Each structure stands twice: as structure tokens, then as C-alpha cells.
VOSEVO-648084 format. One record per residue (C-alpha): residue in one letter; x, y, z. Coordinates in steps of 0.1 Angstrom, whole numbers, plus 5000, padded with zeros to 4 digits. Layout:
REM residues N
+---+------+-------+------+
: r : east : north :   up :
+---+------+-------+------+
: A :    X :     Y :    Z :
...
+---+------+-------+------+
This chain:
REM residues 259
+---+------+-------+------+
: r : east : north :   up :
+---+------+-------+------+
: M : 4860 :  4769 : 5178 :
: R : 4830 :  4791 : 5188 :
: L : 4835 :  4829 : 5185 :
: P : 4829 :  4850 : 5216 :
: R : 4795 :  4867 : 5215 :
: F : 4809 :  4902 : 5212 :
: E : 4829 :  4891 : 5181 :
: I : 4798 :  4876 : 5165 :
: L : 4779 :  4908 : 5172 :
: T : 4807 :  4930 : 5158 :
: R : 4809 :  4909 : 5127 :
: I : 4772 :  4912 : 5121 :
: R : 4772 :  4949 : 5128 :
: R : 4801 :  4957 : 5105 :
: S : 4786 :  4936 : 5077 :
: V : 4752 :  4952 : 5080 :
: I : 4767 :  4988 : 5080 :
: Y : 4789 :  4980 : 5051 :
: R : 4760 :  4966 : 5030 :
: I : 4739 :  4997 : 5038 :
: L : 4767 :  5022 : 5030 :
: R : 4779 :  5004 : 4999 :
: P : 4812 :  5024 : 5000 :
: R : 4832 :  5027 : 4967 :
: A : 4867 :  5014 : 4968 :
: P : 4892 :  5042 : 4963 :
: S : 4913 :  5044 : 4931 :
: H : 4937 :  5069 : 4917 :
: P : 4922 :  5099 : 4900 :
: V : 4941 :  5091 : 4868 :
: G : 4947 :  5055 : 4858 :
: F : 4983 :  5042 : 4861 :
: T : 5000 :  5037 : 4827 :
: G : 5035 :  5026 : 4838 :
: P : 5046 :  5000 : 4863 :
: V : 5035 :  5008 : 4899 :
: V : 5060 :  5004 : 4927 :
: V : 5045 :  5000 : 4962 :
: L : 5074 :  5009 : 4985 :
: G : 5073 :  4996 : 5021 :
: S : 5096 :  5002 : 5051 :
: A : 5113 :  4968 : 5055 :
: P : 5150 :  4973 : 5062 :
: I : 5159 :  4961 : 5027 :
: S : 5143 :  4976 : 4995 :
: T : 5155 :  4975 : 4959 :
: V : 5152 :  4999 : 4930 :
: P : 5132 :  4979 : 4904 :
: A : 5150 :  4970 : 4872 :
: G : 5145 :  4996 : 4845 :
: F : 5132 :  5022 : 4870 :
: N : 5125 :  5055 : 4853 :
: A : 5101 :  5085 : 4852 :
: D : 5074 :  5063 : 4836 :
: F : 5071 :  5043 : 4868 :
: H : 5045 :  5053 : 4894 :
: V : 5054 :  5052 : 4931 :
: I : 5032 :  5046 : 4961 :
: T : 5048 :  5049 : 4996 :
: V : 5036 :  5036 : 5029 :
: N : 5041 :  5055 : 5062 :
: G : 5077 :  5065 : 5064 :
: S : 5091 :  5045 : 5034 :
: Q : 5094 :  5078 : 5014 :
: G : 5127 :  5083 : 5033 :
: V : 5146 :  5061 : 5008 :
: L : 5132 :  5077 : 4977 :
: D : 5158 :  5105 : 4975 :
: A : 5184 :  5079 : 4967 :
: W : 5161 :  5067 : 4938 :
: G : 5159 :  5102 : 4923 :
: I : 5122 :  5106 : 4932 :
: Y : 5112 :  5133 : 4956 :
: V : 5074 :  5133 : 4953 :
: P : 5055 :  5100 : 4952 :
: D : 5022 :  5097 : 4933 :
: A : 5004 :  5086 : 4965 :
: T : 5011 :  5078 : 5001 :
: F : 4992 :  5056 : 5026 :
: M : 4996 :  5066 : 5062 :
: Q : 4982 :  5049 : 5093 :
: F : 4964 :  5073 : 5116 :
: N : 4987 :  5067 : 5145 :
: Q : 5017 :  5081 : 5126 :
: V : 5002 :  5116 : 5127 :
: E : 5001 :  5122 : 5165 :
: G : 5012 :  5089 : 5181 :
: Q : 5041 :  5087 : 5205 :
: T : 5053 :  5052 : 5197 :
: T : 5089 :  5047 : 5185 :
: N : 5076 :  5040 : 5151 :
: A : 5053 :  5070 : 5148 :
: L : 5080 :  5094 : 5161 :
: H : 5105 :  5081 : 5135 :
: V : 5080 :  5083 : 5107 :
: R : 5073 :  5119 : 5113 :
: K : 5110 :  5127 : 5116 :
: V : 5116 :  5110 : 5082 :
: L : 5087 :  5128 : 5065 :
: N : 5095 :  5162 : 5079 :
: G : 5098 :  5187 : 5050 :
: K : 5088 :  5162 : 5023 :
: R : 5055 :  5160 : 5003 :
: T : 5033 :  5137 : 4983 :
: R : 5008 :  5142 : 4955 :
: L : 4979 :  5123 : 4971 :
: L : 4979 :  5115 : 5008 :
: Y : 4955 :  5088 : 5022 :
: V : 4952 :  5086 : 5059 :
: V : 4938 :  5053 : 5071 :
: R : 4911 :  5051 : 5099 :
: W : 4917 :  5087 : 5112 :
: P : 4893 :  5090 : 5142 :
: K : 4891 :  5128 : 5146 :
: S : 4880 :  5157 : 5124 :
: L : 4895 :  5166 : 5091 :
: E : 4907 :  5199 : 5105 :
: Q : 4925 :  5182 : 5133 :
: L : 4942 :  5159 : 5108 :
: K : 4954 :  5189 : 5087 :
: Q : 4968 :  5205 : 5118 :
: G : 4985 :  5172 : 5129 :
: I : 5002 :  5168 : 5095 :
: A : 5012 :  5205 : 5093 :
: A : 5029 :  5200 : 5127 :
: F : 5056 :  5178 : 5111 :
: N : 5058 :  5199 : 5079 :
: Y : 5046 :  5172 : 5055 :
: G : 5030 :  5185 : 5023 :
: Y : 5004 :  5171 : 4999 :
: D : 4984 :  5182 : 4968 :
: D : 4953 :  5164 : 4980 :
: L : 4942 :  5147 : 5012 :
: K : 4917 :  5119 : 5015 :
: L : 4905 :  5096 : 5043 :
: I : 4901 :  5058 : 5042 :
: N : 4878 :  5044 : 5069 :
: R : 4873 :  5008 : 5078 :
: F : 4845 :  5004 : 5053 :
: K : 4865 :  5017 : 5024 :
: R : 4892 :  4992 : 5032 :
: M : 4866 :  4965 : 5033 :
: A : 4854 :  4977 : 4998 :
: M : 4890 :  4975 : 4985 :
: Y : 4894 :  4940 : 4999 :
: E : 4861 :  4928 : 4984 :
: A : 4867 :  4944 : 4950 :
: V : 4901 :  4925 : 4946 :
: M : 4896 :  4894 : 4967 :
: G : 4859 :  4888 : 4961 :
: G : 4849 :  4883 : 4997 :
: L : 4842 :  4903 : 5028 :
: N : 4868 :  4910 : 5055 :
: V : 4854 :  4926 : 5086 :
: E : 4888 :  4926 : 5104 :
: I : 4876 :  4913 : 5138 :
: D : 4911 :  4903 : 5150 :
: D : 4948 :  4903 : 5140 :
: N : 4943 :  4871 : 5119 :
: M : 4920 :  4890 : 5096 :
: K : 4937 :  4924 : 5095 :
: F : 4961 :  4934 : 5067 :
: S : 4988 :  4961 : 5065 :
: N : 4988 :  4994 : 5047 :
: G : 5013 :  4979 : 5023 :
: I : 4986 :  4955 : 5012 :
: T : 4961 :  4983 : 5011 :
: A : 4984 :  5001 : 4987 :
: V : 4987 :  4970 : 4965 :
: F : 4949 :  4968 : 4963 :
: Y : 4948 :  5004 : 4954 :
: A : 4973 :  5000 : 4925 :
: I : 4953 :  4970 : 4912 :
: L : 4920 :  4990 : 4914 :
: S : 4937 :  5019 : 4896 :
: G : 4944 :  4998 : 4865 :
: A : 4980 :  4989 : 4871 :
: R : 4993 :  4963 : 4846 :
: A : 5023 :  4956 : 4868 :
: V : 5026 :  4960 : 4906 :
: I : 5061 :  4958 : 4920 :
: I : 5065 :  4956 : 4958 :
: S : 5098 :  4967 : 4972 :
: G : 5106 :  4969 : 5009 :
: I : 5076 :  4947 : 5017 :
: N : 5087 :  4915 : 5033 :
: P : 5062 :  4899 : 5058 :
: D : 5090 :  4876 : 5071 :
: S : 5112 :  4905 : 5081 :
: S : 5112 :  4926 : 5113 :
: G : 5123 :  4962 : 5118 :
: H : 5120 :  4993 : 5096 :
: I : 5144 :  5012 : 5074 :
: Y : 5140 :  5045 : 5093 :
: N : 5149 :  5032 : 5128 :
: D : 5169 :  5004 : 5145 :
: A : 5142 :  4994 : 5170 :
: N : 5137 :  4961 : 5151 :
: L : 5100 :  4961 : 5158 :
: K : 5079 :  4931 : 5149 :
: R : 5059 :  4934 : 5116 :
: L : 5022 :  4934 : 5123 :
: H : 4997 :  4913 : 5103 :
: A : 5026 :  4893 : 5086 :
: G : 5006 :  4861 : 5083 :
: T : 4976 :  4877 : 5067 :
: D : 4998 :  4897 : 5043 :
: K : 5015 :  4865 : 5032 :
: Q : 4982 :  4848 : 5025 :
: I : 4969 :  4878 : 5005 :
: L : 5000 :  4881 : 4984 :
: Q : 4999 :  4844 : 4976 :
: A : 4962 :  4846 : 4967 :
: L : 4969 :  4875 : 4943 :
: I : 4996 :  4854 : 4926 :
: D : 4973 :  4824 : 4924 :
: R : 4946 :  4845 : 4908 :
: G : 4969 :  4858 : 4881 :
: Y : 4973 :  4894 : 4892 :
: P : 5005 :  4911 : 4878 :
: L : 5023 :  4912 : 4911 :
: Y : 5061 :  4912 : 4913 :
: T : 5088 :  4920 : 4939 :
: A : 5120 :  4939 : 4933 :
: D : 5137 :  4922 : 4963 :
: D : 5156 :  4890 : 4954 :
: E : 5153 :  4876 : 4989 :
: V : 5115 :  4881 : 4990 :
: A : 5112 :  4864 : 4956 :
: K : 5132 :  4834 : 4969 :
: I : 5111 :  4829 : 5001 :
: S : 5077 :  4839 : 4989 :
: G : 5074 :  4826 : 4953 :
: I : 5064 :  4861 : 4941 :
: P : 5080 :  4866 : 4906 :
: L : 5111 :  4888 : 4906 :
: W : 5109 :  4919 : 4885 :
: T : 5140 :  4918 : 4863 :
: H : 5153 :  4937 : 4833 :
: E : 5138 :  4910 : 4811 :
: T : 5104 :  4915 : 4828 :
: F : 5107 :  4953 : 4823 :
: H : 5115 :  4949 : 4785 :
: K : 5085 :  4925 : 4781 :
: F : 5063 :  4950 : 4799 :
: S : 5075 :  4979 : 4778 :
: A : 5070 :  4959 : 4745 :
: S : 5035 :  4950 : 4756 :
: V : 5026 :  4986 : 4764 :
: A : 5040 :  4997 : 4730 :
: T : 5020 :  4971 : 4712 :
: T : 4988 :  4981 : 4730 :
: T : 4995 :  5018 : 4722 :
: R : 5000 :  5011 : 4685 :
: G : 4968 :  4991 : 4684 :
: A : 4948 :  5018 : 4700 :
: T : 4963 :  5044 : 4676 :
: L : 4954 :  5023 : 4645 :
: R : 4918 :  5019 : 4657 :
+---+------+-------+------+
């Protein structure tokens, strides 16, 4: 099927700009040493086996709302879609309500179209705090995709676009995570934990393809959610997995000390 002319031109333009800019894929200021949990907003999420203070946590949009029950109040990083800051959709309104009065260490806002000052004002309006604030534009997302997947994704249509949950998974991998555990990320589900609107999950097909590709390529990806493991083939993070991971880290640490 031949692409419409405007899509062809958009693909060429984005590819050319990307190659000229050569953006660096974002990664965490300090490499992750423990398992990294990427927490999404699917209606069901599970505390990973062995979860303790050595785990790192990355939240997506309003998923931070469940962390209080986990005994974690400030995630290491949060990825927020630009529309959540000022949008008037049901989803955006509930995200701001859930995040009101909370904070994160490092906040990434994805594809914010206005000035940095306007962004700070928008975030302050719903009383959300952060230690540091960074922007991720389209080209930085492209850089993350290329760094992990090895190809270029110009996101022309919904069949190419991926969610912020996948963006957070890429980020964890690029930050040196030796185990990435997704929880509350289920492309086959609908709805969000922070409202009962049962909204359809966007980019589900692309997300499923990317998750499968990561598994096929040997990335250390797991899920804490039993149902997701059953329907997706993503390995389930269990107490046995946790103990094997801990033993591997201890062995590596001892080896480094001996050298």
C-alpha cells in the first residue's frame, strides 16, 4: 500500500532533522544498581517479589497513586505525557488529582509544546513536586528507540507510536538496569487504576510488539503481574528470580572488590 504524500514527506523530514540533530538518548544521572520497576496505570498492578529499598521505581503518568501502599512515596523518575499537565480530558483530570501533593526525584515531561516556564507553572498548579525537571521531545524518543531497538521510528501514525510505559522501559535499559520489571503495564487491558472510565489503552499493538522484541533479543525484562505473564510470555518475576538476581549482584560485587 502506497503511503500518502504528506506521510512520505513527514517521514523524510523527521529522519533528516533527527540525523542532523543527533540527539542523545536520555538515561538516569546515576546508573541503576538494583532491579528497576516500571509502574504503569493498568487497573491491576502487583508488588514485585522481594521488593525492598534496593529496588528503583519509575512511574508513568498517574501510576504513582498506588505507591503509598507499597511503602514508597518518592519514585526515582516519572514520565508524564504533556497533556496531563493542562489537558481537560477525563484521564488528565484524574492524573492531576492523584498526583496532587506528591513528588518525584526526576520528572520527564514528554513532548511538551510550550515554554519551560509555562510547564513549571502548570505543574505547580496541581502541587506536584520534583527535584529535577527535564523535557523529552520527539527526537529524544526516537534516539531511545534507536539505541535499544536498533532502527528508526519516526512515529508517523498510531501503528508506529509507543506508550510512555515503553519509553520508561527503554530508559531503564539505557540506564544500565540488569532487571526491568513491569507492573501495571498490560497492553491487553483497558482502563486505569485512578478512574473508572475504562478508557481504551492507546498504542497497545505497538507496545506488545516492542515487549516481545525485547524478550526475543535477550533483554532482562520481567513482569510482576501473573496474568500478563500468562498472556504475553514475558517471564514472571518470582521470589526465585529475585534470589538469583541478588546472588548474581553479590558475585559481581565480590569480583569487583577482589580486582
